[in-house]
Structures are given as structure tokens and as C-alpha cells.
MARLOGU-185958 format. One record per residue (C-alpha): residue number from 1; x, y, z. Coordinates in steps of 0.02 Angstrom, whole numbers. Layout:
<rs>
<r num="NUM" px="X" py="Y" pz="Z"/>
...
</rs>
This chain:
<rs>
<r num="1" px="4654" py="3435" pz="4172"/>
<r num="2" px="4479" py="3430" pz="4248"/>
<r num="3" px="4332" py="3311" pz="4252"/>
<r num="4" px="4182" py="3387" pz="4172"/>
<r num="5" px="4021" py="3324" pz="4265"/>
<r num="6" px="3877" py="3352" pz="4134"/>
<r num="7" px="3697" py="3405" pz="4184"/>
<r num="8" px="3633" py="3245" pz="4105"/>
<r num="9" px="3698" py="3080" pz="4041"/>
<r num="10" px="3655" py="3131" pz="3864"/>
<r num="11" px="3799" py="3264" pz="3878"/>
<r num="12" px="3921" py="3133" pz="3943"/>
<r num="13" px="4069" py="3087" pz="3841"/>
<r num="14" px="4199" py="2955" pz="3896"/>
<r num="15" px="4341" py="3059" pz="3849"/>
<r num="16" px="4288" py="3195" pz="3970"/>
<r num="17" px="4305" py="3089" pz="4117"/>
<r num="18" px="4458" py="3030" pz="4208"/>
<r num="19" px="4479" py="2857" pz="4272"/>
<r num="20" px="4518" py="2825" pz="4460"/>
<r num="21" px="4707" py="2791" pz="4411"/>
<r num="22" px="4712" py="2960" pz="4322"/>
<r num="23" px="4625" py="3051" pz="4466"/>
<r num="24" px="4757" py="2975" pz="4591"/>
<r num="25" px="4891" py="3032" pz="4472"/>
<r num="26" px="4829" py="3208" pz="4472"/>
<r num="27" px="4813" py="3214" pz="4657"/>
<r num="28" px="4991" py="3150" pz="4673"/>
<r num="29" px="5050" py="3314" pz="4590"/>
<r num="30" px="4984" py="3411" pz="4743"/>
<r num="31" px="4980" py="3297" pz="4893"/>
<r num="32" px="5121" py="3180" pz="4949"/>
<r num="33" px="5074" py="3002" pz="5003"/>
<r num="34" px="4906" py="2947" pz="5070"/>
<r num="35" px="4875" py="2828" pz="4930"/>
<r num="36" px="4726" py="2743" pz="5021"/>
<r num="37" px="4627" py="2908" pz="5037"/>
<r num="38" px="4664" py="2959" pz="4863"/>
<r num="39" px="4599" py="2785" pz="4795"/>
<r num="40" px="4442" py="2810" pz="4906"/>
<r num="41" px="4403" py="2982" pz="4839"/>
<r num="42" px="4451" py="2931" pz="4664"/>
<r num="43" px="4326" py="2792" pz="4660"/>
<r num="44" px="4193" py="2904" pz="4742"/>
<r num="45" px="4210" py="3034" pz="4607"/>
<r num="46" px="4217" py="2906" pz="4464"/>
<r num="47" px="4056" py="2824" pz="4533"/>
<r num="48" px="3968" py="2988" pz="4504"/>
<r num="49" px="4019" py="2974" pz="4319"/>
<r num="50" px="3958" py="2798" pz="4320"/>
<r num="51" px="3786" py="2844" pz="4400"/>
<r num="52" px="3754" py="2974" pz="4265"/>
<r num="53" px="3769" py="2832" pz="4137"/>
<r num="54" px="3633" py="2734" pz="4216"/>
<r num="55" px="3446" py="2742" pz="4167"/>
<r num="56" px="3363" py="2883" pz="4269"/>
<r num="57" px="3262" py="2770" pz="4372"/>
<r num="58" px="3412" py="2666" pz="4429"/>
<r num="59" px="3521" py="2822" pz="4447"/>
<r num="60" px="3401" py="2905" pz="4568"/>
<r num="61" px="3438" py="2746" pz="4689"/>
<r num="62" px="3622" py="2752" pz="4686"/>
<r num="63" px="3679" py="2865" pz="4826"/>
<r num="64" px="3861" py="2928" pz="4848"/>
<r num="65" px="3968" py="2823" pz="4962"/>
<r num="66" px="4021" py="2959" pz="5090"/>
<r num="67" px="4205" py="2949" pz="5160"/>
<r num="68" px="4266" py="2965" pz="5340"/>
<r num="69" px="4454" py="3014" pz="5343"/>
<r num="70" px="4542" py="2978" pz="5501"/>
<r num="71" px="4720" py="3043" pz="5539"/>
<r num="72" px="4823" py="3174" pz="5635"/>
<r num="73" px="4814" py="3353" pz="5580"/>
<r num="74" px="4930" py="3416" pz="5440"/>
<r num="75" px="4934" py="3251" pz="5343"/>
<r num="76" px="4837" py="3306" pz="5183"/>
<r num="77" px="4648" py="3270" pz="5228"/>
<r num="78" px="4584" py="3446" pz="5174"/>
<r num="79" px="4702" py="3458" pz="5039"/>
<r num="80" px="4647" py="3302" pz="4948"/>
<r num="81" px="4463" py="3352" pz="4968"/>
<r num="82" px="4506" py="3525" pz="4899"/>
<r num="83" px="4607" py="3464" pz="4749"/>
<r num="84" px="4478" py="3344" pz="4706"/>
<r num="85" px="4352" py="3480" pz="4702"/>
<r num="86" px="4456" py="3586" pz="4596"/>
<r num="87" px="4498" py="3446" pz="4479"/>
<r num="88" px="4310" py="3398" pz="4443"/>
<r num="89" px="4262" py="3578" pz="4441"/>
<r num="90" px="4127" py="3538" pz="4582"/>
<r num="91" px="4050" py="3660" pz="4706"/>
<r num="92" px="4150" py="3630" pz="4864"/>
<r num="93" px="4138" py="3698" pz="5044"/>
<r num="94" px="4239" py="3653" pz="5196"/>
<r num="95" px="4148" py="3673" pz="5364"/>
<r num="96" px="4209" py="3654" pz="5538"/>
<r num="97" px="4086" py="3533" pz="5627"/>
<r num="98" px="4132" py="3622" pz="5802"/>
<r num="99" px="4048" py="3789" pz="5735"/>
<r num="100" px="3880" py="3713" pz="5735"/>
<r num="101" px="3754" py="3701" pz="5875"/>
<r num="102" px="3595" py="3616" pz="5903"/>
<r num="103" px="3428" py="3698" pz="5832"/>
<r num="104" px="3366" py="3819" pz="5953"/>
<r num="105" px="3530" py="3874" pz="6024"/>
<r num="106" px="3634" py="4017" pz="5975"/>
<r num="107" px="3754" py="3966" pz="5839"/>
<r num="108" px="3753" py="3907" pz="5668"/>
<r num="109" px="3619" py="3777" pz="5614"/>
<r num="110" px="3689" py="3632" pz="5502"/>
<r num="111" px="3568" py="3681" pz="5353"/>
<r num="112" px="3681" py="3833" pz="5329"/>
<r num="113" px="3816" py="3721" pz="5261"/>
<r num="114" px="3701" py="3675" pz="5112"/>
<r num="115" px="3651" py="3859" pz="5087"/>
<r num="116" px="3846" py="3909" pz="5088"/>
<r num="117" px="3880" py="3762" pz="4962"/>
<r num="118" px="3740" py="3829" pz="4847"/>
<r num="119" px="3811" py="4013" pz="4862"/>
<r num="120" px="3977" py="3951" pz="4808"/>
<r num="121" px="3894" py="3857" pz="4663"/>
<r num="122" px="3804" py="4018" pz="4608"/>
<r num="123" px="3975" py="4112" pz="4613"/>
<r num="124" px="4047" py="3972" pz="4508"/>
<r num="125" px="3914" py="3969" pz="4377"/>
<r num="126" px="3899" py="4160" pz="4378"/>
<r num="127" px="4088" py="4170" pz="4334"/>
<r num="128" px="4066" py="4047" pz="4192"/>
<r num="129" px="3912" py="4122" pz="4119"/>
<r num="130" px="4010" py="4308" pz="4125"/>
<r num="131" px="4157" py="4227" pz="4032"/>
<r num="132" px="4033" py="4169" pz="3894"/>
<r num="133" px="3957" py="4344" pz="3871"/>
<r num="134" px="4125" py="4440" pz="3899"/>
<r num="135" px="4154" py="4459" pz="3717"/>
<r num="136" px="3979" py="4539" pz="3682"/>
<r num="137" px="4003" py="4640" pz="3842"/>
<r num="138" px="4170" py="4717" pz="3782"/>
<r num="139" px="4083" py="4761" pz="3609"/>
<r num="140" px="3938" py="4839" pz="3697"/>
<r num="141" px="4044" py="4934" pz="3819"/>
<r num="142" px="4153" py="4998" pz="3675"/>
<r num="143" px="4006" py="5071" pz="3591"/>
<r num="144" px="3949" py="5155" pz="3760"/>
<r num="145" px="4115" py="5233" pz="3775"/>
<r num="146" px="4111" py="5297" pz="3605"/>
<r num="147" px="3944" py="5371" pz="3636"/>
<r num="148" px="4013" py="5464" pz="3783"/>
<r num="149" px="4167" py="5531" pz="3695"/>
<r num="150" px="4065" py="5569" pz="3530"/>
<r num="151" px="3877" py="5581" pz="3567"/>
<r num="152" px="3765" py="5520" pz="3429"/>
<r num="153" px="3697" py="5637" pz="3304"/>
<r num="154" px="3507" py="5653" pz="3270"/>
<r num="155" px="3457" py="5576" pz="3102"/>
<r num="156" px="3443" py="5694" pz="2942"/>
<r num="157" px="3392" py="5643" pz="2775"/>
<r num="158" px="3457" py="5787" pz="2667"/>
<r num="159" px="3612" py="5792" pz="2567"/>
<r num="160" px="3706" py="5892" pz="2697"/>
<r num="161" px="3643" py="5769" pz="2825"/>
<r num="162" px="3714" py="5629" pz="2735"/>
<r num="163" px="3889" py="5705" pz="2722"/>
<r num="164" px="3877" py="5750" pz="2900"/>
<r num="165" px="3839" py="5572" pz="2944"/>
<r num="166" px="3979" py="5506" pz="2845"/>
<r num="167" px="4093" py="5629" pz="2929"/>
<r num="168" px="4024" py="5572" pz="3098"/>
<r num="169" px="4053" py="5391" pz="3058"/>
<r num="170" px="4234" py="5423" pz="3002"/>
<r num="171" px="4271" py="5521" pz="3166"/>
<r num="172" px="4192" py="5382" pz="3273"/>
<r num="173" px="4296" py="5250" pz="3185"/>
<r num="174" px="4450" py="5352" pz="3214"/>
<r num="175" px="4403" py="5363" pz="3393"/>
<r num="176" px="4371" py="5177" pz="3405"/>
<r num="177" px="4560" py="5151" pz="3337"/>
<r num="178" px="4621" py="5268" pz="3470"/>
<r num="179" px="4523" py="5199" pz="3604"/>
<r num="180" px="4584" py="5016" pz="3567"/>
<r num="181" px="4768" py="5076" pz="3548"/>
<r num="182" px="4749" py="5156" pz="3727"/>
<r num="183" px="4795" py="5334" pz="3670"/>
<r num="184" px="4643" py="5401" pz="3754"/>
<r num="185" px="4669" py="5322" pz="3922"/>
<r num="186" px="4712" py="5496" pz="3998"/>
<r num="187" px="4536" py="5563" pz="3949"/>
<r num="188" px="4398" py="5571" pz="4081"/>
<r num="189" px="4211" py="5538" pz="4048"/>
<r num="190" px="4051" py="5556" pz="4154"/>
<r num="191" px="3975" py="5382" pz="4178"/>
<r num="192" px="3822" py="5327" pz="4277"/>
<r num="193" px="3870" py="5178" pz="4390"/>
<r num="194" px="3754" py="5078" pz="4505"/>
<r num="195" px="3761" py="5117" pz="4695"/>
<r num="196" px="3859" py="4979" pz="4778"/>
<r num="197" px="3818" py="5021" pz="4955"/>
<r num="198" px="3659" py="5001" pz="5054"/>
<r num="199" px="3609" py="5007" pz="5236"/>
<r num="200" px="3657" py="4846" pz="5324"/>
<r num="201" px="3561" py="4768" pz="5464"/>
<r num="202" px="3503" py="4603" pz="5531"/>
<r num="203" px="3338" py="4531" pz="5574"/>
<r num="204" px="3348" py="4400" pz="5715"/>
<r num="205" px="3235" py="4263" pz="5720"/>
<r num="206" px="3216" py="4085" pz="5812"/>
<r num="207" px="3289" py="4013" pz="5650"/>
<r num="208" px="3435" py="4142" pz="5638"/>
<r num="209" px="3465" py="4270" pz="5498"/>
<r num="210" px="3531" py="4144" pz="5374"/>
<r num="211" px="3357" py="4060" pz="5373"/>
<r num="212" px="3278" py="4207" pz="5275"/>
<r num="213" px="3235" py="4146" pz="5100"/>
<r num="214" px="3215" py="4319" pz="5026"/>
<r num="215" px="3326" py="4463" pz="5070"/>
<r num="216" px="3260" py="4631" pz="5109"/>
<r num="217" px="3355" py="4695" pz="4963"/>
<r num="218" px="3250" py="4592" pz="4845"/>
<r num="219" px="3083" py="4643" pz="4939"/>
<r num="220" px="3121" py="4826" pz="4925"/>
<r num="221" px="3204" py="4862" pz="4763"/>
<r num="222" px="3146" py="5035" pz="4756"/>
<r num="223" px="3242" py="5063" pz="4919"/>
<r num="224" px="3399" py="4961" pz="4894"/>
<r num="225" px="3412" py="4938" pz="4706"/>
<r num="226" px="3407" py="5026" pz="4536"/>
<r num="227" px="3488" py="5188" pz="4610"/>
<r num="228" px="3631" py="5254" pz="4516"/>
<r num="229" px="3754" py="5405" pz="4523"/>
<r num="230" px="3863" py="5494" pz="4400"/>
<r num="231" px="4054" py="5490" pz="4424"/>
<r num="232" px="4203" py="5561" pz="4325"/>
<r num="233" px="4315" py="5418" pz="4279"/>
<r num="234" px="4467" py="5398" pz="4165"/>
<r num="235" px="4425" py="5282" pz="4015"/>
<r num="236" px="4507" py="5129" pz="4086"/>
<r num="237" px="4412" py="5143" pz="4247"/>
<r num="238" px="4255" py="5181" pz="4149"/>
<r num="239" px="4275" py="5036" pz="4047"/>
<r num="240" px="4301" py="4916" pz="4204"/>
<r num="241" px="4143" py="4995" pz="4289"/>
<r num="242" px="4033" py="4974" pz="4125"/>
<r num="243" px="4098" py="4808" pz="4093"/>
<r num="244" px="4057" py="4732" pz="4252"/>
<r num="245" px="3878" py="4809" pz="4245"/>
<r num="246" px="3862" py="4749" pz="4063"/>
<r num="247" px="3908" py="4567" pz="4100"/>
<r num="248" px="3788" py="4564" pz="4250"/>
<r num="249" px="3647" py="4627" pz="4129"/>
<r num="250" px="3683" py="4502" pz="3995"/>
<r num="251" px="3687" py="4344" pz="4128"/>
<r num="252" px="3511" py="4280" pz="4164"/>
<r num="253" px="3509" py="4265" pz="4363"/>
<r num="254" px="3378" py="4137" pz="4353"/>
<r num="255" px="3470" py="4023" pz="4235"/>
<r num="256" px="3620" py="4043" pz="4353"/>
<r num="257" px="3520" py="3993" pz="4508"/>
<r num="258" px="3442" py="3844" pz="4412"/>
<r num="259" px="3610" py="3781" pz="4346"/>
<r num="260" px="3693" py="3811" pz="4521"/>
<r num="261" px="3558" py="3704" pz="4614"/>
<r num="262" px="3581" py="3559" pz="4486"/>
<r num="263" px="3768" py="3567" pz="4501"/>
<r num="264" px="3760" py="3562" pz="4695"/>
<r num="265" px="3634" py="3416" pz="4691"/>
<r num="266" px="3734" py="3314" pz="4557"/>
<r num="267" px="3914" py="3355" pz="4600"/>
<r num="268" px="3927" py="3455" pz="4761"/>
<r num="269" px="4059" py="3407" pz="4886"/>
<r num="270" px="4042" py="3444" pz="5073"/>
<r num="271" px="4192" py="3430" pz="5180"/>
<r num="272" px="4163" py="3421" pz="5365"/>
<r num="273" px="4316" py="3445" pz="5459"/>
<r num="274" px="4347" py="3414" pz="5649"/>
<r num="275" px="4200" py="3290" pz="5659"/>
<r num="276" px="4295" py="3208" pz="5802"/>
<r num="277" px="4252" py="3364" pz="5899"/>
<r num="278" px="4069" py="3326" pz="5905"/>
<r num="279" px="4091" py="3136" pz="5929"/>
<r num="280" px="4039" py="3070" pz="6100"/>
<r num="281" px="3864" py="3042" pz="6192"/>
<r num="282" px="3784" py="3157" pz="6310"/>
<r num="283" px="3813" py="3105" pz="6493"/>
<r num="284" px="3755" py="3155" pz="6656"/>
<r num="285" px="3836" py="3328" pz="6656"/>
<r num="286" px="3683" py="3406" pz="6558"/>
<r num="287" px="3662" py="3425" pz="6378"/>
<r num="288" px="3801" py="3470" pz="6264"/>
<r num="289" px="3722" py="3562" pz="6118"/>
<r num="290" px="3887" py="3563" pz="6011"/>
<r num="291" px="3901" py="3367" pz="6008"/>
<r num="292" px="3765" py="3235" pz="6003"/>
<r num="293" px="3631" py="3359" pz="5965"/>
<r num="294" px="3730" py="3430" pz="5813"/>
<r num="295" px="3760" py="3243" pz="5757"/>
<r num="296" px="3565" py="3214" pz="5753"/>
<r num="297" px="3544" py="3378" pz="5651"/>
<r num="298" px="3680" py="3335" pz="5527"/>
<r num="299" px="3606" py="3156" pz="5501"/>
<r num="300" px="3461" py="3209" pz="5400"/>
<r num="301" px="3576" py="3321" pz="5288"/>
<r num="302" px="3694" py="3169" pz="5250"/>
<r num="303" px="3544" py="3053" pz="5231"/>
<r num="304" px="3462" py="3169" pz="5107"/>
<r num="305" px="3340" py="3306" pz="5135"/>
<r num="306" px="3276" py="3469" pz="5053"/>
<r num="307" px="3355" py="3626" pz="5115"/>
<r num="308" px="3270" py="3790" pz="5070"/>
<r num="309" px="3388" py="3923" pz="5006"/>
<r num="310" px="3356" py="4091" pz="4927"/>
<r num="311" px="3395" py="4013" pz="4757"/>
<r num="312" px="3263" py="3875" pz="4776"/>
<r num="313" px="3252" py="3703" pz="4856"/>
<r num="314" px="3409" py="3598" pz="4850"/>
<r num="315" px="3407" py="3405" pz="4880"/>
<r num="316" px="3562" py="3329" pz="4971"/>
<r num="317" px="3530" py="3158" pz="4911"/>
<r num="318" px="3687" py="3149" pz="4791"/>
<r num="319" px="3798" py="3272" pz="4880"/>
<r num="320" px="3961" py="3193" pz="4925"/>
<r num="321" px="4007" py="3209" pz="5109"/>
<r num="322" px="4185" py="3190" pz="5164"/>
<r num="323" px="4207" py="3197" pz="5351"/>
<r num="324" px="4382" py="3207" pz="5432"/>
<r num="325" px="4449" py="3210" pz="5602"/>
<r num="326" px="4611" py="3164" pz="5713"/>
<r num="327" px="4514" py="3059" pz="5831"/>
<r num="328" px="4645" py="3078" pz="5964"/>
<r num="329" px="4526" py="3080" pz="6116"/>
<r num="330" px="4376" py="3002" pz="6039"/>
<r num="331" px="4344" py="2863" pz="5918"/>
<r num="332" px="4237" py="2846" pz="5759"/>
<r num="333" px="4124" py="2724" pz="5855"/>
<r num="334" px="4087" py="2870" pz="5971"/>
<r num="335" px="3972" py="2941" pz="5841"/>
<r num="336" px="3789" py="2900" pz="5839"/>
<r num="337" px="3762" py="2735" pz="5743"/>
<r num="338" px="3656" py="2813" pz="5625"/>
<r num="339" px="3780" py="2944" pz="5576"/>
<r num="340" px="3918" py="2809" pz="5567"/>
<r num="341" px="3820" py="2706" pz="5440"/>
<r num="342" px="3813" py="2862" pz="5327"/>
<r num="343" px="4004" py="2856" pz="5305"/>
<r num="344" px="4027" py="2681" pz="5244"/>
<r num="345" px="4202" py="2724" pz="5170"/>
<r num="346" px="4334" py="2732" pz="5306"/>
<r num="347" px="4524" py="2777" pz="5267"/>
<r num="348" px="4655" py="2805" pz="5394"/>
<r num="349" px="4792" py="2927" pz="5337"/>
<r num="350" px="4967" py="2884" pz="5399"/>
<r num="351" px="5069" py="3003" pz="5499"/>
<r num="352" px="5211" py="3085" pz="5400"/>
<r num="353" px="5387" py="3021" pz="5396"/>
<r num="354" px="5545" py="3113" pz="5372"/>
<r num="355" px="5550" py="3055" pz="5186"/>
<r num="356" px="5365" py="3125" pz="5165"/>
<r num="357" px="5422" py="3291" pz="5240"/>
<r num="358" px="5576" py="3303" pz="5112"/>
<r num="359" px="5461" py="3266" pz="4961"/>
<r num="360" px="5327" py="3389" pz="5028"/>
<r num="361" px="5463" py="3524" pz="5024"/>
<r num="362" px="5516" py="3488" pz="4847"/>
<r num="363" px="5398" py="3386" pz="4749"/>
<r num="364" px="5215" py="3464" pz="4733"/>
<r num="365" px="5180" py="3608" pz="4611"/>
<r num="366" px="5147" py="3717" pz="4772"/>
<r num="367" px="5303" py="3657" pz="4861"/>
<r num="368" px="5353" py="3774" pz="5005"/>
<r num="369" px="5540" py="3786" pz="4945"/>
<r num="370" px="5479" py="3841" pz="4771"/>
<r num="371" px="5351" py="3968" pz="4850"/>
<r num="372" px="5494" py="4050" pz="4959"/>
<r num="373" px="5608" py="4044" pz="4813"/>
<r num="374" px="5480" py="4137" pz="4701"/>
<r num="375" px="5441" py="4262" pz="4840"/>
<r num="376" px="5622" py="4321" pz="4869"/>
<r num="377" px="5662" py="4328" pz="4684"/>
<r num="378" px="5540" py="4474" pz="4670"/>
<r num="379" px="5666" py="4568" pz="4788"/>
<r num="380" px="5815" py="4507" pz="4683"/>
<r num="381" px="5873" py="4377" pz="4802"/>
<r num="382" px="5899" py="4205" pz="4718"/>
<r num="383" px="5913" py="4073" pz="4856"/>
<r num="384" px="5957" py="3887" pz="4824"/>
<r num="385" px="5938" py="3740" pz="4956"/>
<r num="386" px="6070" py="3596" pz="4958"/>
<r num="387" px="5994" py="3423" pz="4969"/>
<r num="388" px="6074" py="3412" pz="5143"/>
<r num="389" px="5986" py="3573" pz="5191"/>
<r num="390" px="5809" py="3494" pz="5140"/>
<r num="391" px="5848" py="3338" pz="5238"/>
<r num="392" px="5895" py="3440" pz="5400"/>
<r num="393" px="5730" py="3543" pz="5375"/>
<r num="394" px="5630" py="3391" pz="5371"/>
<r num="395" px="5728" py="3310" pz="5527"/>
<r num="396" px="5699" py="3471" pz="5630"/>
<r num="397" px="5515" py="3469" pz="5585"/>
<r num="398" px="5503" py="3294" pz="5639"/>
<r num="399" px="5601" py="3324" pz="5798"/>
<r num="400" px="5493" py="3464" pz="5850"/>
<r num="401" px="5328" py="3375" pz="5802"/>
<r num="402" px="5380" py="3234" pz="5915"/>
<r num="403" px="5434" py="3351" pz="6063"/>
<r num="404" px="5285" py="3459" pz="6061"/>
<r num="405" px="5123" py="3449" pz="5961"/>
<r num="406" px="5114" py="3349" pz="5802"/>
<r num="407" px="5046" py="3475" pz="5675"/>
<r num="408" px="5117" py="3373" pz="5525"/>
<r num="409" px="5176" py="3464" pz="5375"/>
<r num="410" px="5119" py="3633" pz="5440"/>
<r num="411" px="5268" py="3632" pz="5542"/>
<r num="412" px="5376" py="3656" pz="5393"/>
<r num="413" px="5316" py="3830" pz="5360"/>
<r num="414" px="5362" py="3883" pz="5534"/>
<r num="415" px="5538" py="3806" pz="5507"/>
<r num="416" px="5569" py="3885" pz="5347"/>
<r num="417" px="5510" py="4054" pz="5413"/>
<r num="418" px="5631" py="4032" pz="5562"/>
<r num="419" px="5782" py="3993" pz="5439"/>
<r num="420" px="5740" py="4139" pz="5319"/>
<r num="421" px="5684" py="4267" pz="5436"/>
<r num="422" px="5846" py="4369" pz="5425"/>
<r num="423" px="5850" py="4346" pz="5238"/>
<r num="424" px="5666" py="4402" pz="5216"/>
<r num="425" px="5690" py="4557" pz="5325"/>
<r num="426" px="5851" py="4616" pz="5233"/>
<r num="427" px="5788" py="4582" pz="5054"/>
<r num="428" px="5713" py="4723" pz="4956"/>
<r num="429" px="5863" py="4841" pz="4974"/>
<r num="430" px="5896" py="4846" pz="4797"/>
<r num="431" px="6044" py="4729" pz="4789"/>
<r num="432" px="6032" py="4569" pz="4691"/>
<r num="433" px="6121" py="4430" pz="4763"/>
<r num="434" px="6127" py="4241" pz="4759"/>
<r num="435" px="6115" py="4151" pz="4934"/>
<r num="436" px="6149" py="3963" pz="4967"/>
<r num="437" px="6065" py="3876" pz="5106"/>
<r num="438" px="6160" py="3725" pz="5172"/>
<r num="439" px="6143" py="3607" pz="5304"/>
<r num="440" px="6259" py="3702" pz="5422"/>
<r num="441" px="6145" py="3859" pz="5409"/>
<r num="442" px="5998" py="3765" pz="5446"/>
<r num="443" px="6071" py="3692" pz="5603"/>
<r num="444" px="6141" py="3862" pz="5654"/>
<r num="445" px="5969" py="3940" pz="5643"/>
<r num="446" px="5863" py="3800" pz="5721"/>
<r num="447" px="5976" py="3705" pz="5840"/>
<r num="448" px="5968" py="3831" pz="5993"/>
<r num="449" px="5779" py="3839" pz="5972"/>
<r num="450" px="5740" py="3665" pz="5935"/>
<r num="451" px="5838" py="3602" pz="6089"/>
<r num="452" px="5751" py="3719" pz="6210"/>
<r num="453" px="5581" py="3638" pz="6235"/>
<r num="454" px="5497" py="3783" pz="6316"/>
<r num="455" px="5564" py="3907" pz="6174"/>
<r num="456" px="5520" py="3790" pz="6031"/>
<r num="457" px="5339" py="3781" pz="6105"/>
<r num="458" px="5323" py="3962" pz="6067"/>
<r num="459" px="5433" py="3997" pz="5906"/>
<r num="460" px="5416" py="3825" pz="5821"/>
</rs>
């Protein structure tokens, strides 16, 4: 189920949008616990639908209520934002705040996050448009392949010509049936395909290579574009190559760029992780170009500004910003006041309990236990975990998190890898077998490592 965010309020139907309660229910299928954070993002998403139902002059004044998630690593901050974007079919981008530097220094500038978000939206819209023209492209490619197998005849008007034309059409239809049935897949044809490669180089400037609004490929199409070469391919490979080119030809790139920009401006989600790494004020030890300077550069993006991209100007007034950080060392109040004010909704995510880890192992659609069960089943190994084994896995994860670094649910993957290491290594020998993992097996595999603090730091 997905929320559909229309381009205008005229296209909006109440039945297309999920209520906040339904959004939380959908998120519960993938993320365990963290009800406060789920409620906050659900309300923020629903407010977008509500804004699009307002008169245009009022809708322009309603800005997103950006969210600051505070909580230790591995408790679900990123997963909530990613699942929300997938649920709403919104352009989504996750960036690390620590990768940006102040303008004028070597490093990525903050406007690049908007350009990257626009690029992801273009890819999303392009896939949708290619799906729309897929049926027409398949028909056109079929005709192209038939032309390669049986070149068209020149038109003739006499009686012999009409008979030959009828014979030609009958032969072509017979080839069409064989082509659809796959009986000609062994045949090779010569096709012209576009050159995919072109010289790669960078142009360095004070604003960085990503500031270039027009690529050299666009400026010099005769040098980089339009070149083709002939290749002999089997019919399935030729069909795939021609289908890709035909779909690209049928999709209007200007329409894709326009729709992508509209989608970014109305429903884009930017997730800024590790924002606590740039919290803090510059002291007497010289400027820190990755901290307060970056905050000052992020501020106009969050407030609402126009960013130039190669697809056109993008306004960030209605982009939803979700920032997240552990804030172990710093505090949200260490951010500059102006930036704090742009994240009015703050939610604290709770550390995971042992019961939470048990649920994470078994309940979500992408539960780790189900992933490992499916992976080993491909090699003919059917594994089952007893309820006591699941409890022991969660207990050891809690124990190691408490004794070393608390990395939350990410510890479960390491724990499971250690328990299943020998089984994963020996699987694939062609023998089908069933393996039952119980609590004793979990303790046998993990107890020696978990009790040795130095060893557990490196292994678990």
C-alpha cells in the first residue's frame, strides 16, 4: 500500500491517502517500537496531503514541520525515514552531515544534497514513464527485429508484386509467431547500438565539479553523443538492447525533468544523518569548517531557497527535512539557534530492550531470521530456531552492547553470523538437510567470545 501524492489538489482523492493511524500501522510492519517517532513522521506526511487540499494562496504559506530524531545508533531512525519515503513514493535521499564542509573549502557543499535528491527523483519519474511506454516499445522492437530477420521488400504494383507481397506478409507473420515463442532465440542479428562509453574527466572550480549546470556531454553532442556501432547479438540480447533505446526514445526528457522537479518540491524527503557531528560552536582553536560553518550553510536550504540543478531551479520550501543524531557528546541545544528553530518537532527514540530485539529477529517482513532461513534454503539447508534460541540471541546482543559499544539492532547481524558461520561455510555441498538451532547451540557458539571482552570487541 502506498500514499499517492498528486501534482495538484485537483488530482487528490481522499481514498488515495492513508491516515496517520494507517501510516503507523504500515511502519509497524517493518520497524519495531518507536511509536513516538512513527507518529511524528505520520503526522508530517499527512500534513502534506492536508496542505494540498488548501487554496493555493494558503497552501504556499504552510511549511513542513521538520523533525529531529534523537536516539542511539541502531534503533530505527534511518529505517523509519526510508520506509516512509517508500510508502509515500516520495523522492528520498539520505546524507551524512559530516561529509559536508563550509563553502570555499575542499569537500561537498550542502547544495549538492538537493541536486542529488533531484537526480533520484529524475530516476524515479524516468522509470515510471518507461513503464508507461513499455507496451509500445515492445511492439516497436518486435517490428525492428522482424525487419532484421526479413528485410522489407520494395513496393510493387503489378499482379506478381501483389502475390509476392502476400507471400512476404505470410512469412513475416510466421516469423512473428516463432519470435514470440522463443524458437528463434539461437539466431544472431546485426544491430546498431548507441555507444555507452565516453571520455571521463573532471573540471575543477571554486564551487566544485557538482556546480556545473550543463554537462560537457550536453554541450558537445557531436563528440560524446549520437555515435553508434554495429554488434552481432543473439535475438534475446538484441531485444534487450533495442528495448532500452526504444523506451528512452519514447520518453520525453523535458517532461521527466519537469515532473521530477515538481515532485521534489512538493514531496521530497531529505534525511540528514549524524547531525550531532556538526553540533557545537567554534571556539578558540581556529575555525572548524565541518561544524558551525556547515550549520550556517544548511540553514538556508532548510529555510527554503532556490538551488540550481542541471534539470532546472528547485525550491526547497516544502521539502521535508528529517535530521537524526545520537547526541552522545553534544546536545540539540549545541546547534545554532536558527537551525534549532527549523526543526520544531523533536522525538526521542528509546534504546532497544531484549524484548525489542526478539521482535526484530522474528516480526518484521525483513526479519533477520527469515533472511538467513531463505539464504541457506537456496543451498538445501532448512534451518529452524527454537523460541529459546531466539531469546538467547537477543540476550547475547544486549550483553555485548552493554559491555562494548551499543550499536543497537545492528549487533544482531554479527551475532547471527557467528552462530551460523560453520553452517554457512559447509552449505552448498549438495546435501539436503534440516538443522535445528536451540539455546544450547547458541550458548556454545557465543559464550566463549562474549565472555572475553577483548575478543568480543573484534568479533562481536
